N, C-alpha and C positions, 0 to 999 in steps of 0.2 A: 269682545272676551263676556264671557259666563257671569250673571250679575252674582253677587256675593253677597248671601241673608246669610244673618246670626239670630240664630232661636237661643233667647235670653231668656230663663227664669229669673224670677224674682226681679226683674227688668223694670218694676214700677217702684223700686226702693232708691234709698239716700244714693248710694256708690253710682248704681247704675244709672243714677242722673247724669252724672260726670261722665260716665263711660260714654253714653249713647251718641251727645256730641261729636267726641272724638268718631267714632265708628261712620258717622253718615257725613263729616268730611271726607272721610276715606273713601266715599262712593259707597257704602255697605247697606243696606235693608236690613231691619232688624224687626223680629219677631217678637215680641213681649208675650212671655206666659207668664203668668203671677195670678192669684187667686184673690188680690186686692184688699187682705187683710191688712194689708198697713203700708199699701201703698197709696203714692201721691196722684190721683186721679186726676187733678189739675194740671200737673207737667204731663205727664203720660198722652191726655189730649191736647197737648203745644205738641209733642212728637209727633203722634198719630197727624194731626194739619199738616205735617210737611212731606206727607205722602209715600214715604219711605220707612215709615214705621207703622203695626201693626196691635193691636192687645187680646190675645186670648185671655179669657179669663177665667183660668182654671187651675186645677190643683195638682201637683207632680206626681200627688200618690195615686194618681190614675193612669196607670201606663199606655190604654190604649189613647187615650188623650193626648199625651208626652207624644207618643210616637207618630201620632197623623199630624201632629202640631211640627212634629221633627222633619218630614216628608219637604224635600226639595231645597233645606238647609244646607250651606254650604260650611259652616262654623256653628261653635254653639259655646256659651256662656253658662255658669250652671252656679247660681249666686242664692236660689231661694232657699232657704235653710229657718227652721225655730230659735230664735235667739240662746245666748244663753243663760240668761235669766230665767225663762220660761222653762228650756229645759231642765232647772234645777227644781223648779216649781212640779214639774208635769213631765216627769222622766220618759214616761208611755208614749205621749202625745212626738216629743224631740226624736224618739228612736221610728215611731212609724214615718213622721214627716222626711228626717234627714235622710233615714235609709231606703226607704222603700222611694222617696223622689229622688236619691243617688243612682238606685241602679237603675229606675227607670230611665232616668236622662240618660245614663252611660251607655246600657244597651241600645238605647235607638240611635243615639249615635253612633254606636259601634256597627248596627243594621243598614242604617242610611248613608254609611262612609263618609261623613262631615270630616272637614278637611284637617281640624282641630279643634279641642274640646278646652277651654279655660276652667278651670274648677277652683270659686274662692273658699279654700283653708282660712286655717288660722295661726300665729304664733301660740296660742293655748295649745296647741298639741304636744309641747317641749313642757307642758308642765313649771315646775319652780324649778329654772334652769341649773344648774352647775356651774356655769361659767358664763363669763359675757366676753365676745360678743357669740347671740346662742346661731351655729351653723346648722343648714340642714343635715348634715349627718352624725346630731348630737342623738342620743337616747331621745324617743320620747316617752313623754309619761301623763298622756291628758288625765285630767282628772273632774271631770264634768260629764255627763251624755253629751251636749255641745260639743265638746273637742274631741269625745269618741268617737263621735258618727263623722268625725273630719278625719281625722287619724284612717276611718275603715273607710270612709271613701277616698282615700288615695293608696289603699290598698287596691279597693275594688277598680281603679282607671289601670293598676297595673295589669289584674286579672284579664281586662277588657283588651288591652294592649297584645298581649300575648296569645290571648285567643282571636282575637276577630283584629288585629292591627289599626285598632284606635292610637291615634296621636292628640297627647295631652301634654297640659302641665299645672300645677296646683298650686295656687298662690297663697303662702304665708303670710297673711295681713295682721302686721302690728296694730297699733293703739289707732284707728284710721279719724280722723276730725274732719270740717269745716263746714263751707255752709250750706245749711239745709239737712245737717243731724239732728237724728234724734237726740232730744232732752233726758230720755231714759235710757238711755247706751249705755251698757253696763261697764266697759273701761273707761270712754269718755264723757259721761255725763257729771263727772268731778270737776272736765270744763265749764259745763253750764251752770253748776251749782257756785261754782266761785264767780262768775259773771253776774250773775243775778243777786250776789251778795253785794259785790261791788258797786253796781247801777244802784244802789237802794244804802250805798253809804257804808257798808258791814265789813268787817274783816274776814275773809275766808280763814275759814277756823277749818285745823288740820289735825289729826289724831299723831301723837307721837311726834318725832321731830322730822317727820315729813322727807323721810331718807327714801321710800317707796320710789321706784323711777318705772316709766312707760318709755316705749320709744313710737313720739308721736310722730306719723306720716300723715301731710296733708292731701285730703284727695284728690285733688288736680295730678298732685305727684301720683299716687295711685292707678289712677285712671290711665294715664298712659303706662303703668307697667301692664294691666291686663291690656290693656291693646298692641302691646309691646309680643306678651306669649301671646297671643290670638296670631302674629304676624311672624314668632322667631323660626329661624332654620332650626336649631334644636328643640329639642321637644322631650317629653318624659319624663319631666322634673318635679320633685316639688323645689318651688324658690320663694326663698325670704322678702317680702317688700316691704321694708323700713326705712330708716334714714341710717342705721347704727350708732345713731347720739340716742344715750338714757338720760332722760330728764327727769329730773325729782322731783316729786310731790310741791316741794317747799319752793323750788326752781320755778315751778310754771305757776304759784301764786304772786312771786314778783313778775314774771313776764306778766298776766294778766291786771295785777296792778299799775304795771307801767300802759299797758293797753287801752285799758279803762281809763287812766288817768285821774286815780284817784289817790289821797294822801292819808296810807293805813299802813299797818302793818299785818301781818299774818298772827292769827291765833291760835295757839300752839294748844292741843289736848296733852297732859301730860298720862298719856296711859301706853302699855306694853301693845305693840302691833306686828303683825305677821313684814318684817321689808324683804319682800319681793323685788326685783328689779328685772328689767328688760332691755335689750338693742338687740340688733339685726348683725346677722356678718350679711353685709350686701356682694360680697365679690361675685356671689354666685350669677344674681339678677343684671351686676352692671357685662359678666365675661357670654352669657345666655342671651340677655335682652337684651344689652346695651343698652341699659336704663341705670339711674338714677335718681334720688331725688335731688331739686333745684330751690325748694322752698325749707327755710329755715323755721325754725318751731317762734321763734320771735315774729317773725315774719306773718307767719301763718296764723298766730294769736292773734295778731294785731288786726290782719285782715278781716277774720272771724267773727272778731268784736265788730267790727265797723261792719259787717254785712248785717249782725244780726241786732245793730242799734234799731232802736223803736221807730225812728225816723226814717232809717233805710227800708222797713218792713211796710210803711205805709205807702213806698212808691210804688 
């Protein structure tokens, strides 16, 4: 059997660090393509030491470099992106990196005949949903440059499917969390903020009544979804990767209070806030990928608190 090799942009990032071990277990080689501006070099070095992973430290905006690195790969995963925070602060750079990167990766994958490409899209392509749970066929109303480029990326995949037969799946990630997550991550920074205050014996501070909600999906579950999308029989679809459960900020505070084990109550700041809610319809993920989440938000947050405890980090 020919060796399977995954071309993996953004392969030095948080989510990739949980996907790559699963790929190695399934006998893939991995070619990480990452400019390392945010990558975890120590973790990448651990992967490289296995002899099955290599790092190409280059930028997805350079099409020639992408095409050369793609050569010989059987599969592709495209995670490289500018974050939602940075896209708002610098729309030009966001569009430049995300859209140019999308095109370079998709075109090279199509020309090199990869068997499957998995694209990291986002639940934010829905904008403010009119109903819950959010289904893949709902109206898309992306509100930031980051979300707009993700939606455009899905459309561009459709173009290369029609023109060159590219096989793809676009995964609309909901609110990903877990060990190794970035402190400044846009949608999960509230988790880190609450944990830091609770460890200092201070109450979590919540604006309004804490009714705004997120669909928190654990990175271990999400990583399984990425591999399933790489290997599924059906393809060429956007697919939600979430839990189907919307957890309010007030509920999250209670969960983290229990996980940290302190005797405090949340502090509510009375102010008008936009109450946004999100929860994924994961019917398609179950039917197409044979995937569903296994980690509850209570279990996942408890594990995250344990993994990020000072004594755990010192080991």
